N, C-alpha and C positions, 0 to 999 in steps of 0.2 A: 588143391592147395598149392602143389608143387609148381604147376605151370604158372599160377597166379604169381608165386615168388619169383620164378625164373623171368617172367615177363617184367616184374617190378625191378628186377635186377638189370635187366636188359635196358629198360627205360633210364635207369639211373646211370648205368655205364655209358649209354649214348649221350646223355644230357651232359656228363662229365666230358666226354670226348669233344662234343660241340664247343662248351664253354672253354675247356683247356686249349682246344685247337685254336680258336680266335684269340685267346689271351696269349698264347705262345708266339702267335704270329705278329702281334702288335706290340708287345713289350720287350723290354730289354732287362739285362741283369744289371741292377745298380750296384756301383763299387762302394765300399765302405769308406773310402777316402778319395774324394775327387782331386785331381791334380790339375791345377790351371796354369796356363801361361801369364806371365806378367803382362800388364797391359802394353807396356812398351815394346817387349818382344813380340807380342801378337800383332802390334802395329807394324814393326818393322817386316815380319814375316809376310804380312797380308799385302804390304806395299810392293814387295818384289815377287810373290808367288804369281806366275801367269795365270790366267783362267778364261774360260770360254765367254766371260762377259765381254772381253775385249774384241770378241767377234761381232758384237751387237746383235745377239741372237733375240730378236724380238717377236719374230713370227715363225711359223713352221717352215716358211720359204728359206730361212737361213739353214735348215737342215740340209736342204738341197744344195745351197751353197758350199757348206762345209763338207759335204759327202764328195762333190765334184773336186773341191780344192785337194782333199787328202787322197782322192783316187787318181789324181792326175799323172803321178808318178810313183809306182809302187814295186815292191819285190815280194815274189811269192815263193815260199819254201814248204816242202811237204815231207813229213816223216811217216812213220806207220800208224801214228794215232791221231795227227792232226794236220791241217793245211792251213798255214798262217800267211797273212798278207800284212806287209809292212808298208807304211807311207814314208816316202822320203821327207816328208814335212814333219819334223821333229823325230824321225826314226821310230815312230809309234807304231804299235800293234793295232791295226784297225779292223781285222777279221780273223777269226778262228772257227773253223769247220772242225768238228770231231768225227773222224772218219770210223769210229767204232760205234757210234749212235746215230740213230735215224730219228728224224723229226715226225711226230705223230701225225702231223696235219698234210704233209706232202710227200712222206717217204724219202726225203733227201737227207743229206747229212745234217746233223745238228749244229746250228751256227750259235755259238756263245757270244763272241765279240762281232761287232759289225757296225758300220755306218750306212744308213740309207735314209730315204725320204721320211720314214716313220719310226726309226729306231737308232739309239745312239749308245755305244758301249765300246770303250776303248782303254787301253792302258798307255800311260805316258810318263816320261821322266825328263829331267833337265837340272839346270842350274838356276840359282838366284842369289842375290846378295850383291849384284853390281849391275851397271848399266850396260845393255848390249850383250850381255852373257848369254851363251846357248841355252835355249830351252825348246819346248816341244813345238814352238811357232816357227822355228828356223828351219831352213832348208839344209838337208843332210845329204852327203854323197856316199855312194855305196863303195867302200874301200875294197872288201873281199867277199867271197862266197865259197866256202871250202865245204866239200861233201864227201863223207866216208861211209863205211858200212855201219858204224856205230854212231856217228853223230854229223850234225850239220853247224858250221860256224860261219855266222854271217856279221861283218862290221860295217859301221855307218860312221862317217866323219863330218864334223862341222867347226868352222872357225868364226868366231865373232868377238869383236872388242878386244882382241888380242889373245882371246881364251880359246884353246881347242878341246873340244869334247868329242872322244871316240866311244861309241856304244858297240859292245860285241855281244852278241846273243848266241848261246852255245845250246843246242837242242840234241838231247839223246834220242835216238830213232823210236825207242818204246817208252818214253816217259812223258808225262804231262807237266813235268818240271822244267822250268827253262833258267839256265844261269846267265845272269847279265853282268857284263863287266863295264864300268864307267872308267875311263881314263882322262883325266883332266890335266892338260899341259898349260903352263902360263908363258905365253910368248911376249907378254906387255912388259913394260918397264917398271911396274909397281907390283908389290906383293898383293895378294888377294885372300879373302876369307870366305870362300863360296859354301853355299848349302847346296845338297842334292836332295831332289825330291822325286818320290816315285808316287803316281797317282792313278786311280781307277775312276773313269767317268762313266756314267750311265744314267739313263732316264728311269722313270719309275714304271714302265710298262710291265705287265704280267707276261712272264715266260710262256712259252707254247705248253708247258707241262703242268700249268696251273689248272684248278678245277674250280667251278663255281659252288660245287657241293661241299667240298672240304678245303680248308685253307692252310697253305704252308708259308713259311717265311720267305720274303723277298725284300732284302734291304742290305744293310751294312754289318759287318762284325769286326771285332778288334780282340787283340789278345796280347797280354803281357804276363810274366811269371808271377809278378806281384799282384796285379789286379784281375788276372784271370780272364775268362771269357765274357765278352759283352756283344750283344746284338742291338742295333739301332734301326728303328723303322724310318722309311722315308717321311712319313707322316709327322713323326717327332722332330726331324730335321727342319721341315717346313714350318713348324709351329714353335721352333726355337726352344724345344723341350729336350733336345738330346744332351744326355749326360754319359761321358765317355772318358776313356784314358787319354789325357791331354799330353802326358809326358812320360816316357819309359825308357829303359835301358835294352830292351829286347822285345820280341814279339812280332806281330805281323798285323795288316789290316786287309780287309777283303770285302767283296761283293757276293751275297750269297742268294741263291734261288734253290727252287726244288731240284735236287738231284746234282746240281753243278755249281762251282764257285771259281772265283778268280782271286787271287791272293799276291800281295807284294810282301816279301820276306827279306828285309835287310840282313845280311849274314854276319855283320860284325855287332858285337854288344857295345853300343855307344849311345849316349843320350840322343833321343830323338823326339820330335814333336809330332804328335798325330792331329789331323784336323779333318772335320767333316763340314762340309759346305754345300748350300744350295746355289749353284752357279747361275741358274735360270729359274726363276719361280714360274714363268709363263708356260715353259715348256717341260718343266720339273725335271732338271738335270742337276744330278748330284755328285760329288766328288769326295772320295776318301783319300788322304795322302799322308805318307810319311816323310818328314823332312829331317836330314841330320847334317850337322856341320862337319865339313871336311878339314877344318883347321887352316892355318896360314900356309900358302903355296908361294914361295919366292919366285921372282923372274927366273925362267929358265928351268925351273923344276916342274915335276908332275906329281900327281896322286891318283892311286888306283883304288877302286872300291868295287866290291863284289856283292850282289844280291841275286835273290831267286825270285821267279813268278811261278804260280801255279795257275794253269788254264785248263779246267777239265771237270771230269766226274768226282764227286765226294768219295773217293776211295780212301776209306779210313786208315788202312794200313800204310799205303803209299804216303798219305799226307802226314800221318804222324811220323814217318821215317825222315820226311823232308824238314819239317820244324815241329818243335814241341806245341802241343795244342791245337795244331792245324786241323786235327780230326774232329775238333769240337764243333766245327761248322755243321756237322751231322748232330743237331741239337735234339736230345731226348727230354730236356727239361728235368724236372725233379726226379723223374723216374730213370735217370740215367743209370742209377746203381742196379736196376733190374734190367734195363733194355740192353746195356752192354754185355752182360753175360749171355742173354738172349741171342744177341747177334754173334757173338763169338761162337755159341753153340751151333747156331745156324751154319757158320762157316765150317765148322768141324763136320757136321752132317753132310754138308754139300761136297766136301772133300771125298765122301764115300759114294753119294748118289750121282754127282755131277749134273744134277737137275733140281732148279730151286723149287718147283712144284713139289716133287717127292720130299725135298728137304722141309717144306711146310707141314706135309703129310705127317712125317716121322718126328718132327718137332711137336706137333699137337699131341701125338701118342705119348710122347715123352712127358709133356706137361700133365697129360691126364693121369700117368703112371704116379708121378710126383704128388698130385692132389687126390688120388684114389682114396687114401684113408679119410680126408675130409668129406669128399663127394659121397663116400659110402655112408657116413654117418648122416649126412644130409638127407639121402635118399631113403635110409632106414627110418628116419624121423618122419619123412613125408609118406613113406609106405605105411606106417602105424596110423598116420592121420586119415590115409585112404581107407584104411580097414575099419575105422570107426566113423566113416562118413554117413552110413546109413543111420547110426544112432544119433549123429548131429542133425540129420534130416528129420528124425522123429521128435527130437527136442524142439526144432524149430516149429513143427506143426503143432506140438503141445502148448508152445509159449505164445504162438500167434504174433501179435504186434507188440507184446510185453518185452521190449529189448533189454531191460535191465534183468528180467528173470532169465532171459535167453543167455546173456553173458554170463551170469552167475553160474548157470547149470553147466554151460560149456567149460568154464574154469574148473568146476567141481570134477567134470568128466576128464579133462586133462590131467587133473591131479590124481584121479582114481587110476588112470591107465598109465601114469608116470610118463606123460609127454609133454615135452616143451616145444610149445608151438612155434618158437623161434630157433629151434634147433637146426632147421634146414636152411636158415638165412645166412648164419655166420660164415659158413665155408664159402658161399657165394661171394660175400662181402670181401673175404681175404684173397679172392681170385680177381678182383676188380684191378688192383695195381698191375697185376701180370698181364691182364687183357689189354690196358691201356698202354702198356710197355710194349707189348707184341705189335699192337696197332701202329705205334710210332715207328717200330723197327721195319715193319712191312711197307709203311706209307714212305719212309724217309730213305730207305736203303737204296741205292743206285743199282745195286745187284738185280733188284727186281724188275728194273726197267729193260723192257725188251726180251726178259727172260721166258721161254716158253715152258709149259708144262706138258700136256698131251693133246693131241688131235686139235680141238678148236681153240684151245687157250694158247695163243701166241706170245702174249705179253702179260705176266703176272700183275704189272703196275697199271694196267688198263682195266675197263669194266668187261665183263664177259659179253662177247659180241652177240652170242646167241641166248643170252640170259639163263642159260642152263643151271649154273650153279645157284643164283638166287632162287630159282624155282625149286631145286632140290632142298634149299635151305627151308623154304616155306614149307615143303612136304614134312621135312624133319620135325619142324615146330608142331604141325598138325598131329604128327604121330605122338609127340610128346604130350599134347593135349589129351589125346585118347588114353594115353597110359594113366591119366590122372583123374579123380572124381570131378564130375560137372560141378560147377558152383551151385549153390541151392537157389540163388537168384537167377531166373531165366534170362533177364537182361544182361546180366553179368556173363552169363554163358555164351550169349551172342557176342558180346564184345570180346571175349576170349578167343572166339572163332575167326574173328576179324583181324586179331593181332598179327597172325602169320603173314596176312596180306600187307599190312602196315610195314612191319619190319622186313619182310622179304623184298617189298617195293624199295625200300631204303638201299638195300644191298645192290639194287640195279646201277646205283651211281657210286659204289665203292670198287677199289681195286680187286680184281679177281683173286689175287693172292690172299687177301683178308677175307673174302667170302669162302674161299677155299678152307681157310682155318675154321670158320664158323660152321661149314658143313661137316667137316671130319670131326669137330668137337661135339656137335649134336648127335651125329651117328653113334660115336662112342658113348656119349651120355645115355642115348636110348638103350643101347646093349647093356651097359652097366645098370641102368634103372630097371630094366626088365628082369635081369637076374636077381637083382636085390629085392625087388617087390615080390618075385615068385618065392624066394627064400622066406621072406617075412610072412607070407601067407601060409606056409607050412607050419609056422610056430604055433 
């Protein structure tokens, strides 16, 4: 009875995981109040915002054209955490290699931003609101490049239409955050009212960390203190179903994928417009941009504006320090209230073990201790069921095919022995939210990526290369079956014996960190069940 309930619980949990996984990756958080631009404002902004549509991107060949154009004249800088390539066309970031992370496919540095024949992902900025005003299509000149032990400062300059735009990027040697200063100088004879835009462009191709077995979110995210966190799928943008924060006074916009994110964070609390557009429906190129008014700049005057970029891993601590709510790109959904404490507990344990594999082991032990009273009640109930299983078998033989009589006799037996047949299920159901939360913590936390455990486990976010942990899990499930009475139905008994192969086979495709949790949990459950069953039989 125990293993049947356990397997039902596992089936239910896995079903929830699959359904929730797909729902999470495809859906966004709707706001209670949608804020839209007026039609006139929207038309004015759309008229002046430059886009890749101007490049006449009609075929994949235009990728090659764009890549060659932007790679013609570049500036490369390198810190301790990434190597960045700037194109002098627009002074835009066109490549970001993360030096602390390795691509699973070719063991080279993980590339987040890039422009090549098959991939487009870049960060741009510029001005709009007047003709011939500098934007990301203009040619910029390198003004200065200052390197010190602490940071790198690189500046670009462009003059167009009597307006000078100077972009200065300040990179801390050990941070994924980049400070960006825009200085706008009006050298014309008339006053101007420019807008500054920051935008992230990318296509909808799956990142290298994606899996065909489990799905993680790959798309757009926005945040404001009023409307909170929202995520928008590329599919919704293509189908004109995207509902998002259109106007805000704070917050950020981002592109999110498994483990990594890029974000534009205006540093001033000013009214800004957010836009999400599909720039090229053929090649599926999307842009998320934030636009803010810089006010009136008189001839001979200038205006300075500061903002931040994040290009790197979803490091929750560092991201929350940079901007409020930025850590929410690690989205645990409705179980955040459970997942966040679990993640914080994992960090605490890791500070002692310095090994994420052992952290998972000790976390599992801790969770087992917390749920020990519930599990004990469950196992005692199931042990009592096991104890009366011979009597159940006898009743089955006596009743034959009379199902009504059999059920009535079983109910009388339960009542006589004071057994609640559902007594072992409730504790398992209570643990389901914890399991799902831990699943998302282990699946979503970039700390697991590339983190070794022991010997053959070199990456807890990857599958077990030698399939040792899934095999151990199958064996533990077999042991659990042996600890429980066989079902009276021979066919059902055979099905129960096949179940470990089915679920163990599923674990071949899951991250080894999650399988490690299941193995340790099963081993502890076996030990606990064995002791409780032994004590129950002594009564």
